[in-house]
C-alpha positions, 0 to 999 in steps of 0.5 A: 105018188110022184117022186122028183129028184133034184141035184144041187151044186154050189156054196148055198146048196144046203141053205137052198135045200133047207128052204124047200123043206116044208114045201106045201104038198110035198114030203122033202128030204135031202142028203149032203153029198161028200165034198169033192175037189174040182177044177185043180184049184182045190175049190170045195163044191157042195152037192146036195141031193133032194128028194121030193114026194108029191103027197097031194094031187088033183085040185088039192095040189093046185091049191098048194102051188100058191102056198109053195110060192109063198113058202120060198118068197122070202128066201134070200141066198145066192142061187146055186151054181146048177140044178138037175131036176129029174121027174117022170123020166124027164131031166131039166138042167138049170144054171144059177136057178133061184128057188122060185124057178124050181118051184115054177118047174114043180108047178108046171109038172103038176099040170 
C-alpha cells in the first residue's frame, strides 16, 4: 500500500484538505498543525498535514482517477499558498496549487 504525504499552507488549507477526504481509491486523513507566526507581521498561517494511503491498485486504481477528478470538480476555494507532496521518496513543491492540480499529480504517480 503506497502512502503519500501532502503538507498544505494557507488560509484555505483546512477546506482544501476536507475536499480531498473521500477521494476515491484513497484513505485520507489530515491533521491541523499548530498556528505559527511568520513574517514579523503576526500573520497566522494555517498548516495542514494530509496522509493519503492508496487502497486500490492496478486497473481498479485507473478507474478511480475519473472519480477523483469528479470528487474535486465542484470544490471552489482560493488555492493554498503552497503544497509539498512527498511520495515514493520524491518531493514535489507547488505554489498556489488547486485541488485539480494535486489530483493530477496523484494520477501521474499511479502510472
